[in-house]
C-alpha positions in Angstrom: 122.0 91.2 144.2 124.8 92.3 142.8 126.2 88.7 142.6 124.6 87.6 141.0 124.2 90.3 138.3 127.8 89.9 138.0 127.1 86.2 137.4 123.8 86.3 134.6 124.9 89.5 133.1 128.3 91.0 133.2 130.0 87.0 133.5 127.3 86.0 130.2 128.6 88.6 127.8 133.0 88.7 129.7 132.1 84.4 128.3 130.5 85.4 124.6 133.3 88.6 124.0 129.8 91.3 124.2 130.5 94.6 124.3 126.7 96.6 125.1 126.6 99.3 125.5 124.2 99.6 128.8 123.4 96.2 130.8 120.2 95.9 133.4 118.2 94.0 135.9 115.2 94.0 136.7 111.8 92.1 138.2 109.4 90.4 135.9 105.7 88.7 137.3 105.7 86.1 139.5 102.3 83.4 139.6 102.3 81.5 141.6 98.6 80.7 140.6 100.8 79.5 137.1 103.1 77.3 139.0 104.0 73.8 139.2 103.8 71.1 142.2 107.6 71.3 142.3 108.2 74.9 141.8 106.3 76.2 143.9 107.7 73.9 146.8 110.2 75.3 145.3 109.5 78.6 145.2 107.5 78.7 147.9 110.6 80.4 150.2 111.0 83.0 148.4 107.4 83.9 148.8 107.7 84.9 152.2 111.0 87.0 151.3 109.2 88.7 149.0 106.6 90.0 151.1 109.0 90.8 153.5 111.3 92.5 151.3 107.6 94.9 151.0 106.2 93.2 147.6 102.2 92.8 148.0 100.3 90.4 145.6 98.5 91.7 143.4 95.6 89.0 143.3 95.8 86.1 145.0 99.0 84.6 144.9 100.3 87.4 141.9 103.6 89.6 143.1 105.0 91.6 140.3 108.3 93.0 141.6 108.5 95.0 138.2 109.8 99.2 139.4 109.1 101.0 136.0 110.4 104.2 137.0 113.9 101.8 137.5 112.8 100.5 133.7 111.9 103.6 132.6 115.1 105.9 133.7 117.3 103.1 132.1 115.5 103.0 129.4 116.2 106.5 129.9 119.7 106.9 130.3 120.0 104.1 127.4 118.6 106.5 124.8 121.7 109.6 125.8 124.2 106.7 125.7 123.6 105.8 121.9 123.0 109.3 120.8 
């Protein structure tokens, strides 16, 4: 995860000479019902990893990987930084 964080956020900010006040990476919602055939085939192994990591289906084929408490804390920390 740390490698992806660096690749997707830190390196992009550096590439475009950006100096963000804060960076954050959060989970999302994976809805396998809305994925096309190829996406489902490609993401099939990821679905098993979600379940192995403790994420349960919120509905048939729907996984919510957001951590709302982590998101709220990040937002509170951001407010403190910009004050």
